[in-house]
ZAMARGU-4260 file (C-alpha; in steps of 0.2 Angstrom, whole numbers, plus 5000, padded with zeros to 4 digits):
<rodrens>
0) 4463/4785/4734 | 4454/4796/4721 | 4451/4790/4703 | 4464/4802/4696 | 4477/4797/4709
5) 4473/4779/4706 | 4475/4781/4687 | 4492/4789/4688 | 4498/4776/4700 | 4492/4763/4688
10) 4501/4771/4674 | 4517/4773/4684 | 4516/4754/4689 | 4513/4749/4671 | 4528/4759/4665
15) 4539/4751/4678 | 4533/4734/4673 | 4536/4737/4655 | 4554/4743/4658 | 4558/4729/4671
20) 4560/4715/4658 | 4575/4724/4650 | 4585/4723/4667 | 4579/4706/4674 | 4575/4689/4667
25) 4557/4689/4660 | 4553/4674/4671 | 4554/4685/4686 | 4542/4698/4679 | 4529/4687/4669
30) 4524/4674/4681 | 4507/4669/4689 | 4503/4677/4706 | 4506/4666/4721 | 4502/4669/4739
35) 4513/4666/4754 | 4508/4656/4769 | 4520/4656/4784 | 4526/4639/4789 | 4515/4640/4805
40) 4514/4621/4808 | 4531/4620/4815 | 4528/4635/4827 | 4512/4627/4833 | 4522/4611/4838
45) 4533/4621/4850 | 4531/4619/4868 | 4530/4637/4871 | 4516/4639/4859 | 4506/4624/4865
50) 4508/4630/4883 | 4500/4647/4878 | 4487/4638/4868 | 4482/4627/4883 | 4482/4642/4895
55) 4469/4650/4884 | 4459/4634/4884 | 4460/4633/4902 | 4452/4650/4905 | 4468/4658/4911
60) 4469/4671/4897 | 4460/4687/4895 | 4453/4681/4878 | 4447/4665/4885 | 4429/4671/4887
65) 4428/4675/4868 | 4435/4658/4862 | 4425/4643/4855 | 4433/4631/4867 | 4425/4615/4860
70) 4432/4619/4842 | 4449/4623/4849 | 4450/4607/4859 | 4445/4597/4843 | 4460/4605/4834
75) 4473/4603/4848 | 4478/4586/4842 | 4480/4593/4824 | 4492/4606/4830 | 4505/4593/4836
80) 4502/4580/4823 | 4507/4582/4805 | 4489/4586/4800 | 4486/4603/4791 | 4473/4616/4796
85) 4464/4628/4784 | 4473/4645/4782 | 4459/4654/4791 | 4460/4643/4806 | 4479/4645/4806
90) 4477/4663/4806 | 4464/4664/4820 | 4474/4652/4831 | 4490/4662/4829 | 4480/4678/4832
95) 4472/4672/4848 | 4487/4664/4856 | 4498/4679/4851 | 4485/4692/4857 | 4483/4683/4873
100) 4501/4682/4877 | 4503/4701/4872 | 4488/4706/4883 | 4496/4696/4898 | 4513/4705/4896
105) 4504/4722/4895 | 4494/4719/4910 | 4510/4713/4919 | 4520/4728/4914 | 4505/4740/4920
110) 4505/4732/4937 | 4524/4734/4939 | 4524/4752/4934 | 4522/4765/4947 | 4512/4780/4944
115) 4521/4797/4942 | 4515/4810/4954
</rodrens>
């Protein structure tokens, strides 16, 4: 975004922020920023997720060659226990399991489809 566009966007947001307290409680406008982390710990405990996780660890996933298996084996117990993982670890675990399952579905669909011609 160019500087001029950024400046006008900032002014527009500033005006909106100044006008908003007149229409909503000030506590909704003036509050500290906070992040949101999805409650993944419950998802990680599901049988479906753990089966996909284990499949990747067993080398049956297209992403398996790229995984640090020793690290993942060490956190396997934490996924099912009440332990917590750092946000970055949660993100990468979710990404590789989701990505592995998605790649498997795409490959399966590609082998079922028949070429046109």
